[in-house]
C-alpha positions as CSV (number, residue, x, y, z in Angstrom):
1,X,11.9,-44.4,42.7
2,X,15.4,-45.8,43.1
3,X,18.3,-44.4,40.9
4,X,18.7,-47.8,39.1
5,X,15.0,-47.8,38.2
6,X,15.2,-44.3,36.9
7,X,18.3,-45.1,34.9
8,X,16.5,-48.1,33.3
9,X,13.6,-45.9,32.3
10,X,15.8,-43.2,30.9
11,X,17.9,-45.9,29.1
12,X,14.8,-47.4,27.5
13,X,13.4,-44.1,26.3
14,X,16.8,-43.3,24.8
15,X,17.0,-46.7,23.2
16,X,13.6,-46.2,21.6
17,X,14.8,-42.8,20.2
18,X,18.1,-44.4,19.1
19,X,16.3,-47.2,17.2
20,X,14.0,-44.7,15.3
21,X,17.0,-42.5,14.6
22,X,18.8,-45.4,12.9
23,X,15.7,-45.9,10.7
24,X,15.7,-42.2,9.9
25,X,19.3,-42.3,8.9
26,X,19.2,-45.5,6.8
27,X,15.9,-44.8,5.0
28,X,17.4,-42.2,2.5
29,X,19.8,-44.9,1.2
30,X,16.9,-46.9,0.0
31,X,16.3,-47.1,-3.8
32,X,12.7,-46.2,-3.2
33,X,13.3,-43.2,-0.9
34,X,11.9,-40.6,-3.3
35,X,8.6,-42.3,-3.0
36,X,8.6,-42.0,0.8
37,X,10.6,-38.7,1.2
38,X,9.4,-36.9,4.3
39,X,7.9,-40.1,5.7
40,X,10.1,-39.2,8.5
41,X,10.6,-40.2,12.2
42,X,11.8,-36.9,13.4
43,X,8.3,-35.5,14.1
44,X,7.5,-38.5,16.3
45,X,10.9,-38.2,18.0
46,X,10.1,-34.5,18.9
47,X,6.7,-35.4,20.2
48,X,7.9,-38.5,22.1
49,X,10.9,-36.4,23.8
50,X,8.5,-33.6,24.7
51,X,6.0,-36.1,26.3
52,X,8.5,-38.3,28.3
53,X,11.4,-36.1,29.3
54,X,10.6,-33.6,32.1
55,X,14.2,-32.2,32.0
56,X,14.2,-29.4,29.4
57,X,17.8,-30.2,28.5
58,X,17.0,-33.8,27.6
59,X,13.5,-32.9,26.1
60,X,15.0,-30.4,23.7
61,X,18.6,-31.7,23.5
62,X,17.8,-35.3,22.4
63,X,15.7,-34.6,19.3
64,X,17.9,-31.6,18.3
65,X,21.0,-33.7,18.7
66,X,19.4,-36.5,16.9
67,X,18.5,-34.1,14.0
68,X,22.1,-32.6,13.9
69,X,23.8,-36.0,13.9
70,X,21.6,-37.5,11.2
71,X,21.7,-34.3,9.1
72,X,25.5,-34.3,9.3
73,X,25.6,-37.9,8.3
74,X,23.2,-37.4,5.4
75,X,24.7,-34.1,4.2
76,X,28.2,-35.8,4.0
77,X,26.8,-38.7,2.0
78,X,23.6,-38.9,0.1
79,X,22.7,-35.2,0.1
80,X,26.2,-33.9,-0.4
81,X,25.2,-32.0,-3.6
82,X,22.6,-30.0,-1.5
83,X,25.0,-29.2,1.4
84,X,25.9,-25.5,1.5
85,X,29.0,-25.5,3.9
86,X,27.6,-26.5,7.3
87,X,24.4,-28.4,6.5
88,X,21.8,-27.3,3.9
89,X,20.3,-24.0,3.0
90,X,17.7,-22.8,5.6
91,X,18.7,-25.4,8.2
92,X,18.0,-23.0,11.0
93,X,14.3,-22.8,10.1
94,X,14.2,-26.6,10.5
95,X,15.9,-26.5,13.9
96,X,13.6,-23.7,15.1
97,X,10.6,-25.8,13.9
98,X,11.9,-28.8,15.9
99,X,12.5,-26.9,19.1
100,X,8.9,-25.5,18.8
101,X,7.6,-29.0,18.0
102,X,9.3,-30.3,21.3
103,X,7.6,-27.4,23.2
104,X,4.2,-28.5,21.7
105,X,4.8,-32.1,22.9
106,X,5.7,-30.9,26.3
107,X,2.6,-28.6,26.5
108,X,0.1,-30.9,24.9
109,X,1.1,-34.5,25.9
110,X,1.5,-33.9,29.6
111,X,-0.5,-37.2,30.0
112,X,-0.1,-39.9,27.3
113,X,-3.3,-40.9,25.8
114,X,-4.8,-41.2,22.3
115,X,-6.4,-37.9,22.2
116,X,-3.2,-36.0,23.4
117,X,-1.1,-38.0,20.9
118,X,-3.5,-37.0,18.0
119,X,-3.6,-33.3,19.1
120,X,0.3,-33.3,19.6
121,X,0.7,-34.9,16.1
122,X,-1.5,-32.3,14.5
123,X,0.4,-29.5,16.4
124,X,3.9,-30.7,15.4
125,X,2.9,-31.2,11.8
126,X,1.3,-27.7,11.6
127,X,4.4,-26.1,13.2
128,X,6.7,-28.1,10.8
129,X,4.7,-26.9,7.8
130,X,4.5,-23.3,8.6
131,X,8.0,-22.7,10.0
132,X,10.0,-24.8,7.5
133,X,8.0,-23.4,4.6
134,X,8.3,-19.8,5.8
135,X,12.0,-20.5,5.6
136,X,11.5,-21.7,2.0
137,X,9.4,-18.8,1.0
138,X,11.3,-15.9,2.7
139,X,13.7,-14.4,0.1
140,X,12.8,-17.1,-2.5
141,X,12.9,-16.2,-6.2
142,X,10.4,-19.1,-6.7
143,X,7.5,-17.6,-4.8
144,X,6.4,-14.0,-4.8
145,X,7.3,-12.2,-1.5
146,X,3.6,-11.5,-0.6
147,X,1.1,-13.3,1.5
148,X,-0.4,-15.1,-1.6
149,X,3.2,-16.2,-2.4
150,X,3.5,-17.7,1.1
151,X,0.1,-19.5,0.7
152,X,1.4,-20.8,-2.7
153,X,4.5,-22.2,-0.9
154,X,2.3,-23.8,1.7
155,X,0.1,-25.3,-0.9
156,X,3.1,-26.7,-2.8
157,X,4.3,-28.4,0.3
158,X,1.0,-30.3,1.0
159,X,2.2,-33.7,-0.6
160,X,5.4,-33.5,1.5
161,X,3.5,-32.6,4.7
162,X,1.1,-35.4,4.2
163,X,3.9,-37.8,4.2
164,X,5.3,-36.1,7.3
165,X,1.8,-36.6,9.0
166,X,1.9,-40.3,8.0
167,X,5.5,-40.7,9.2
168,X,4.7,-38.9,12.5
169,X,1.7,-41.1,13.2
170,X,3.4,-44.4,12.2
171,X,6.6,-43.8,14.0
172,X,4.7,-42.1,16.9
173,X,2.5,-45.2,17.4
174,X,5.6,-47.4,17.3
175,X,7.5,-45.3,19.8
176,X,4.6,-44.4,22.3
177,X,3.1,-47.8,21.9
178,X,6.4,-49.6,22.7
179,X,7.0,-47.6,25.8
180,X,3.4,-47.8,27.0
181,X,3.4,-51.6,26.6
182,X,6.8,-51.9,28.5
183,X,5.2,-49.7,31.3
184,X,2.3,-52.3,31.5
185,X,4.8,-55.2,31.7
186,X,7.3,-53.4,34.0
187,X,5.3,-51.0,36.2
188,X,8.4,-49.5,37.7
189,X,9.1,-47.7,34.4
190,X,6.0,-45.5,35.2
191,X,6.4,-42.4,37.2
192,X,3.8,-40.5,39.3
193,X,3.8,-38.1,36.5
194,X,4.1,-39.2,32.9
195,X,7.5,-37.7,32.3
196,X,11.1,-38.9,33.1
197,X,13.5,-36.4,34.6
């Protein structure tokens, strides 16, 4: 594949991530955002990046940089009251979850198809649920620091995680579907393997 064709593929992948990132940044400013909180694009972005970028730096760097930039924008504006210095309390658990979610995308969605998309979505949501809520539970005065306290924390998060599932599916269909349709129309966007470098 020529360098210009490679650059076009990479540019289109980045453009798709950028467009979805803008939606993630603008959505919290909506008057109805509380009704759709956690209906987020970030799970889909991690899965998409893990599936399409072979280069580990891009695969992990793009979603984590996206999360960081949007977190900074939101913590300086609409979530300013929740900001604790750098970002928000327990941010490192969120970033650990997102790195693991990209890894799941890389391992599960080696070939883009419906089954792998569904399995990848299930994996990233499960990782998000367990890792981020472990961060909420650990050292919390709200939940007993026992296994049953952790289960209670996980149970309390179900409504949020269901919206995370819906957001990951909806944005994932949009992202994966857009790129796969573009590959049909412009075959040079395909690689011998399913991932860009």
